[in-house]
C-alpha positions, 0 to 999 in steps of 0.5 A: 439480526441479533449478535451476542458475545460470550467471553472465554475465561481461563480456568483457574487452578488452586492447589491442583484443584480446578474451579468450575468455569463461570461465564459472564452474562451474555452481552447485548448486541452491538449495533451496526456502525453507520456509514455507506458500504465501501466501493473498493474491492478488498484486493486493493488493500493487499498491495506490496512494495517491490523493486525491479529485481523482485520480478526480473532476474538480475543476471538476465534483466530482460527475463521474468524471475518466475520463482519470485513472480509466484510470490508477487501473485500473492498480492493485488499489485506492486508499488514499484520503487523506480530510481530515476537514473534507471530510465534517464542515465544521462540527461535527456537520454531515456531508456526503458527496454532495456534500461541503460542503467542495469539492463532492466526491461520495464516493458516486459515487466509491466506487460507481465504484471498486466497480463496477470491482472496485477496493478503497478504504481510507478514511484519515480524517486531519487536523483540521478548522478548527473543531477547530484553533480550540481550539488556541492560534493559534501551535499550529494545524496540520492534523496535530495530535492529533485531540482538542480542545486541553487534553484528556487524550490518554490518555483515549479520551473525548478523541477522541469527536468523531473516533469520531463521524465514524468512526461516520457513515462506517462507517454510510453506506459499510459493509455493515450495513443494520440501524442505528437511523436516528435515529443516522445524520445528514447536513446537509440544508442547501443551499449555493445555490439548486438545490444537491443536498441530502445524504440520510442512507443506511446500508449502501451496502456500498462500503467494507471498510477504514477507517484511523485517521489517518496517521503519528500518531507524527510526531515532526517536528511536535512534541508538538502532533501526535505521539502516544505508543503509549499515546495512540494506542491510547486514540485508536484505542479510541474510533475502533474501537468507541467504547471498547467502547461507553462513548462512546455508540451513535453512536461508533466504526466497529464500533458502526456496522458490525461487519464493517468492518476497522479499520486502524491509521494507518501508522507513520512510524517502522517500529518493531514496539515501538510496536505492542507498547506499543499492545497492552499498553495494550489489555491493561490498558484493554480487557482480554481476550476470552473466548478469552484474547486481548487485546481489541485496538482494530485489525484490521490492523497498518500501517506505512510504509517507503521503501527508501533508504540511511538505515541507512548514514548515521545515519538520514539518507537520501541516495539510493534503494536497490533493495528487496532491498539495503535493510532493508525485508525485515528490517523486514517479518520483524520485523513479521511475527514481532511479529504472530505473538508478540503479535497472533495473526498479525494481518495486516500492511500497508505502505501507503506506499512508493515512489521519486522520479524527481527528480534530487536528492531523497534518495529518488530512483531512479537511472539504470542503464545505458540505463535512466533513473530512470523505468524504474528506478522501475518496476523497483524498485516492482514488485520491492518488491511482489514482496518483500512478497509473499515476506515474507507482508505482506498488502497493499502500497500505493504513494505515490502516484498523482501528483507533489507537485512533480517539480522539488522536492528534497524526498523523496517529491515526485516519486514519482508513477505518472503525469505531469502530463498524466495519461500513465502512467509505466513504473511504472504500465505495469508494475503494470497488466501484472503485475496482468493476468498474476498478479493472481489468483495466489498466491505459492507459494515462492522457488526461488533467491535470486540470481537470485531465482526465485519460483513463483506458482500459481493452481489448476494454473497456474504462473508463475515470476518471475525477477529480479536483486536488484541495481542495477548492470545485472547479468545472469545466465542461469538454467536453469529446470526445468519438469518435463514441459512441452514449451513455456513462455510468456515474458512480458516487461514493456513500456513504454507498453503494456497487456499484456506481450509474450508469446512461446511457446518450446520447452523441452529436456527440460523445461528452459529457459535464461532471460536474467535482468535487474534487470527482472522476467521472467515464465515461464508453464508451458504446458499444454493450457489456455493 
């Protein structure tokens, strides 16, 4: 198929007289970028980070908050920030339904997510108070390394208590029902008369993914919290399978449920070399599998990255940048190449990214023309998801459902997808509308680079996604060749709506000229079935 692009030129005015608009020559078709089509549904790029209070009512923590849950349904699933103490308030005493730290009913929360067709990644993070008590008083921080103070951080056995809570979570919420019941334990005590008792359960089949902590390379917290790649690999070896079973029958995710996928904690510094060092630790300490591959202690590579101008200012961000103009595409390529070379094409995820809407944070989306920062946030977040689909990253999860403080000048403090009254922002509108339209489609190929023209397919159905990769209100006209199609449906994103605006138009000999802007537009090839 042939594609042409016609750039729009602004009308120039001189002494109140308008000059005639001159169009440049039509550019030649940009060839299809080679590569295999994706096997990942686009919905996988529309995840959101959230806490339990984003789904359950704080005043009644066993009850779903239906108002907030209606916003959650805009996404394909959540990455649940689960503080370790919530399920193990005292060492060895596990509570889930209800939790004895906050009263949260995780059984109900995860069950509702599954019933709604939404995935959950449990990210078990932070240290409980009883673990922090092993540290000197002036070194206690919830984000400390998850091992008692003074133990050898290069020894997997130092992380056995975290490996045990991982076992209990996987045993309860995973898919394996054939677990020795003597290994599964809950605290059956009650907090007050009439309180609901916890009951030991196995194989509930509610969770497929569990993540080992969060940003363990956190250099800004100092040595009490930062782990080297080798230390984190030792930590993950315990978490993964109890260091190949050496830590006992009740330690490690895979010990409880071999089918549950273990995600490495998202790296704060998106450096593939950190993962390479972890792989080398595994080679030396876990050995090789029967097929000659390294016996790794994670199933999914994971990093965090936000689009901004840090690479232009000595790694200090001053403002958010449109995804295509930032380094996130190159970093994605680097991680994919590393996975292919060193990790047998292990899936790569990005589980934190996004933009603030606050006026002064160094991660803010900017107003562009008539668009305020909330609309730009919506544009850039959706374009980030489209970029990662293009790069064959397997999952993208945005930070996060609600703001920390919309008035703060600190980065990531106003990245929310809803306002304080739980009303969706345009970013959530765009996610929901796109999920409904192409959530079950697969990225097929990129047909043009500027404007970007991506082709998505689902069986015999085709939808083209077009956008300008810029941040100055630029527009263009693009002639799309739809073959023998006599009609097409143009889908346009709408603020405050559940669905995109759909308009059926006629083609001219199978061709259609599309007005393309910095907000993605979707063109569906009309067939007898749609």
